[in-house]
C-alpha positions in Angstrom: -26.3 13.1 -18.3 -27.4 16.7 -19.1 -26.6 19.2 -16.3 -29.7 21.2 -15.4 -27.8 23.8 -13.4 -24.4 25.5 -13.5 -21.5 23.5 -12.1 -19.1 25.3 -9.7 -15.4 24.4 -10.3 -12.0 25.3 -8.8 -8.7 25.1 -10.5 -5.4 24.2 -8.7 -2.0 23.1 -9.6 0.8 21.3 -7.7 4.1 22.4 -9.3 2.4 22.8 -12.7 0.5 19.5 -12.4 -3.0 21.0 -12.8 -6.5 19.8 -11.8 -10.1 20.8 -11.8 -11.7 20.3 -8.4 -15.4 19.8 -7.6 -17.1 19.9 -4.2 -19.8 17.2 -4.4 -20.7 17.0 -0.7 -24.2 18.4 -1.4 -24.6 17.9 -5.2 -23.0 15.2 -7.3 -23.4 15.8 -11.1 -22.4 12.2 -11.8 -20.3 13.1 -14.8 -19.5 10.4 -17.3 -16.1 9.6 -19.0 -16.8 11.8 -22.0 -17.9 14.8 -19.9 -14.8 14.6 -17.6 -12.6 14.3 -20.7 -14.2 17.4 -22.2 -13.8 19.4 -19.0 -10.1 18.5 -18.9 -9.6 19.2 -22.6 -7.2 22.2 -23.1 -9.0 23.6 -26.2 -12.7 22.7 -25.6 -12.8 22.7 -21.8 -11.2 24.2 -18.8 -8.0 22.3 -19.3 -6.2 20.1 -16.8 -4.2 16.9 -16.2 -7.1 15.5 -14.2 -10.3 16.1 -12.3 -11.0 15.4 -8.7 -14.1 15.3 -6.5 -14.2 16.0 -2.8 -17.1 14.2 -1.1 -18.2 13.3 2.4 -16.3 10.4 3.9 -16.8 7.7 6.6 -16.5 8.7 10.2 -12.9 9.6 11.2 -11.9 11.2 8.0 -12.4 14.8 6.8 -13.3 13.9 3.2 -12.9 11.4 0.4 -10.9 12.1 -2.8 -11.7 10.6 -6.1 -9.3 11.2 -9.0 -10.0 11.0 -12.8 -7.3 11.2 -15.5 -7.7 13.7 -18.3 -9.0 10.9 -20.5 -12.1 10.8 -18.2 -11.3 7.5 -16.6 -11.0 6.8 -12.9 -7.4 6.9 -11.9 -5.3 5.6 -9.1 -3.7 7.7 -6.4 -2.3 11.1 -7.4 0.2 12.6 -5.1 0.0 16.2 -6.4 -3.8 15.8 -6.5 -3.8 14.8 -2.9 -1.8 17.9 -2.0 -4.1 20.1 -4.1 -7.3 18.7 -2.6 -5.9 19.3 0.9 -5.6 23.0 0.0 -9.1 22.9 -1.5 -10.5 21.5 1.7 -8.9 24.4 3.5 -10.5 26.8 1.1 -13.9 25.2 1.8 -13.4 25.6 5.5 -13.2 21.9 6.3 -11.5 20.8 9.5 -8.9 22.9 11.4 -7.5 24.4 8.2 -4.1 22.7 8.6 -4.2 19.0 9.5 -6.3 16.6 7.3 -7.1 12.9 7.1 -8.8 11.6 4.0 -9.6 8.5 2.0 -8.3 8.0 -1.5 -8.0 5.2 -4.1 -5.2 3.5 -2.2 -6.5 4.0 1.3 -6.2 6.6 4.0 -3.8 9.6 3.9 -2.8 12.3 6.2 -1.8 15.8 5.0 -0.7 19.1 6.4 -0.9 22.6 5.0 2.6 23.8 6.2 2.2 27.3 4.8 -0.4 29.3 3.0 -0.1 32.9 1.8 -3.1 34.2 -0.3 -3.3 31.7 -3.2 0.1 29.9 -2.8 1.3 27.4 -0.2 3.3 24.4 0.8 1.5 21.1 1.5 2.9 17.9 2.8 1.2 14.6 2.0 1.7 11.2 3.7 2.1 8.5 1.1 1.5 4.8 1.4 4.2 2.4 2.6 6.1 0.5 -0.1 7.4 -3.0 0.7 11.0 -3.5 -0.4 9.9 -6.8 -2.0 7.7 -4.8 -4.3 10.5 -2.7 -5.7 11.8 -4.8 -8.5 14.5 -4.5 -11.2 13.0 -4.4 -14.6 14.7 -3.9 -18.0 17.1 -1.0 -17.4 15.1 0.5 -14.5 13.0 -0.2 -11.5 9.3 -0.8 -11.1 7.3 0.0 -8.0 3.8 1.2 -6.8 3.6 4.3 -4.7 -0.2 4.5 -5.0 0.2 4.4 -8.8 2.5 2.2 -10.8 5.8 3.7 -11.9 8.8 2.6 -14.0 11.9 4.6 -13.1 14.9 4.7 -15.4 18.1 6.8 -15.4 19.1 8.6 -18.6 21.7 11.0 -19.8 21.0 14.6 -20.9 17.5 14.5 -19.5 17.0 18.2 -20.5 16.9 17.2 -24.1 15.5 13.6 -23.7 12.5 12.4 -25.7 10.3 11.9 -22.7 7.1 11.6 -24.6 8.3 9.2 -27.2 10.3 6.9 -24.9 7.7 7.3 -22.1 4.9 6.1 -24.5 7.1 3.1 -25.5 7.6 1.9 -22.0 4.0 2.8 -20.9 2.7 0.4 -23.6 4.9 -2.6 -22.9 1.8 -4.5 -21.7 3.7 -7.8 -21.4 5.6 -6.3 -18.6 3.1 -3.8 -17.3 -0.4 -5.3 -18.0 -2.3 -2.2 -16.8 0.2 0.2 -18.3 2.6 2.3 -16.2 3.7 5.8 -15.5 7.3 6.4 -16.6 9.9 8.5 -14.7 13.2 9.5 -16.3 15.8 10.7 -13.8 19.3 12.1 -13.7 21.6 13.8 -11.2 22.1 17.5 -11.1 25.4 19.2 -10.2 23.9 20.8 -7.1 23.0 17.3 -5.7 19.3 17.3 -6.6 17.6 14.7 -8.7 15.9 15.9 -11.9 12.7 14.0 -12.7 10.5 14.1 -15.8 7.4 12.0 -16.0 5.2 10.5 -18.7 1.8 9.9 -17.1 -0.6 7.1 -17.9 -4.1 8.4 -18.5 -2.8 11.9 -19.5 -0.7 10.1 -22.2 1.8 12.9 -22.2 4.5 14.5 -20.1 3.2 16.5 -17.1 5.2 19.2 -15.3 5.3 17.2 -12.1 4.0 13.9 -10.7 3.7 13.4 -7.0 3.7 9.6 -7.0 6.5 9.6 -9.6 8.6 12.0 -7.6 8.1 9.6 -4.6 9.0 6.5 -6.6 12.1 8.3 -8.0 13.2 9.3 -4.5 12.8 5.8 -3.1 14.7 4.2 -6.0 17.6 6.7 -6.0 17.8 7.4 -2.3 17.7 11.1 -3.1 14.7 13.1 -1.7 15.7 16.5 -3.1 13.8 16.7 -6.4 13.6 19.1 -9.3 10.7 18.9 -11.8 9.8 21.1 -14.7 7.1 22.7 -12.4 9.0 23.1 -9.2 11.0 21.5 -6.4 9.9 18.7 -4.0 11.2 17.1 -0.8 10.6 13.4 -0.1 11.4 11.8 3.2 11.0 8.2 4.3 12.3 5.6 6.7 13.8 2.4 5.3 13.7 -0.7 7.6 15.0 -3.2 5.1 11.5 -4.6 4.7 9.6 -1.5 3.7 9.9 2.2 3.0 7.6 3.8 5.6 6.6 7.2 6.9 6.8 8.5 3.3 6.1 12.2 3.1 5.9 14.3 -0.1 6.2 18.1 0.3 5.9 20.6 -2.5 4.1 23.8 -3.8 0.4 24.2 -4.4 -1.4 27.1 -6.1 -5.0 28.1 -6.3 -5.5 29.4 -9.8 -9.1 30.4 -10.2 -12.7 29.3 -9.9 -15.8 29.6 -12.1 -19.0 28.0 -13.3 -19.7 25.7 -16.2 -23.1 26.8 -17.6 -26.0 24.4 -17.6 -26.0 22.5 -20.9 -22.2 22.8 -21.4 -21.7 19.1 -21.2 -24.9 18.1 -23.1 
């Protein structure tokens, strides 16, 4: 598709996990895989770990979120993306500017803007429940789905660990993970926090933070005080013995800038 008019975009990040956001409530450019990948390209485009669209949703919800990985392909749930698009909805003047309910790949979510000061804030996102039976031991780690699939493994000296090399190796073990998997490497810090570094499927690289990965790591470890390369998170949940429920992911969000892609840029 050739765009015949400029495309307004917005750039956000959640603890360094960055996204291009588009408001398509009135105009949907219907971008294809190659166009989305070019927008996300860090040399030939805007540069981002992914792209999200905000569209009108069914009655009872404020909006619908659709997430695409930086390779241009439709992705599964993105926790940091969900927090960023909540702040984006606030910027667009949707709803009461604090409490939101929206639809995403893995179903409905509730979110709250806890604090916002100019272009920086704190956003809490309700995540999907995770059945205990779906948290399974695998190789030297744990596999579970928190809206996106994650393999969580403990390592020593995470600061100097080969996250990209080892993450790519696990991600492509298709006999164990037929659709591929995100990979989270974790270790304990002296101050009691859990240090998490993530190799993301679809980005095919390490990202500075991953919301669904932070959530998966917290559930597996039982520690909801998380440090990532991009910032700190808090994860809370209730364990009934049958499921992890009332899962909430809280962390920083920043609005970076906005601009226009000129007509013909993606031709």
